[in-house]
C-alpha positions as CSV (number, residue, x, y, z in Angstrom):
1,X,13.1,-16.3,8.2
2,X,11.8,-17.3,4.4
3,X,8.8,-16.1,3.5
4,X,8.2,-13.4,6.4
5,X,8.7,-10.5,4.1
6,X,8.3,-10.1,0.6
7,X,10.8,-7.6,0.1
8,X,14.7,-8.0,-0.1
9,X,16.5,-5.9,2.3
10,X,18.4,-3.4,0.0
11,X,15.3,-3.7,-2.9
12,X,14.3,-0.3,-4.2
13,X,10.6,0.0,-5.1
14,X,9.7,2.8,-7.2
15,X,6.2,4.7,-7.2
16,X,6.1,5.8,-10.8
17,X,4.6,3.5,-13.5
18,X,2.3,1.6,-11.0
19,X,-1.2,0.1,-12.2
20,X,-4.0,1.9,-10.9
21,X,-4.9,-0.7,-8.8
22,X,-2.3,-2.5,-6.4
23,X,-2.0,-6.0,-5.2
24,X,-1.4,-6.9,-1.7
25,X,2.3,-7.9,-2.6
26,X,2.9,-5.0,-4.3
27,X,2.0,-2.9,-1.6
28,X,3.7,-5.1,0.8
29,X,7.0,-4.3,-1.2
30,X,6.3,-0.7,-1.1
31,X,5.6,-0.4,2.1
32,X,8.6,-3.2,3.2
33,X,5.6,-5.0,5.6
34,X,4.6,-8.4,5.8
35,X,1.6,-9.5,3.4
36,X,-0.6,-10.4,6.2
37,X,0.2,-7.3,8.1
38,X,-0.9,-5.5,4.7
39,X,-4.0,-7.6,4.5
40,X,-5.0,-6.8,8.5
41,X,-3.8,-2.7,8.3
42,X,-6.0,-2.4,5.4
43,X,-9.0,-3.8,6.6
44,X,-8.8,-1.6,9.8
45,X,-8.7,1.4,7.5
46,X,-4.9,1.7,8.2
47,X,-3.4,1.7,5.1
48,X,-6.1,3.6,2.8
49,X,-7.4,2.6,-0.6
50,X,-8.4,-0.8,0.6
51,X,-10.9,-2.7,-1.7
52,X,-12.3,-6.2,-1.9
53,X,-13.1,-7.6,-5.2
54,X,-14.9,-11.0,-5.0
55,X,-12.3,-12.9,-3.4
56,X,-9.0,-10.4,-4.0
57,X,-7.7,-7.7,-2.2
58,X,-6.8,-4.3,-4.0
59,X,-5.6,-0.7,-3.2
60,X,-6.1,2.1,-5.2
61,X,-2.7,3.8,-6.1
62,X,-4.4,7.0,-6.3
63,X,-5.7,7.0,-2.7
64,X,-2.2,5.2,-1.6
65,X,0.6,7.4,-3.0
66,X,-0.8,10.7,-1.4
67,X,-1.0,8.9,2.0
68,X,2.7,7.5,1.7
69,X,3.7,11.4,0.3
70,X,1.5,13.0,3.0
71,X,3.6,10.9,5.9
72,X,0.9,8.5,6.5
73,X,-2.2,11.1,6.4
74,X,-4.7,11.5,3.8
75,X,-4.6,14.9,2.2
76,X,-8.1,16.9,2.8
77,X,-8.7,19.9,0.4
78,X,-7.1,21.9,3.3
79,X,-3.5,20.3,3.2
80,X,-3.3,19.7,-0.9
81,X,-1.1,22.4,-2.0
């Protein structure tokens, strides 16, 4: 099914060098999720760092990356090293 997912099965996505504001396509490739799923999960607050700027959606890198490294949990001051 073409276009259902924006990442190739064996594509490796690195977290270093990412811009401060990530586009939905970038988050889709990082999470290996469909773009529409990323939009909806971001709106529901299931993926942190979601912001709307006019008609665009972006994710804040410095919120998303710690969430990923924390196993899907946003670090709190009590849980940070």
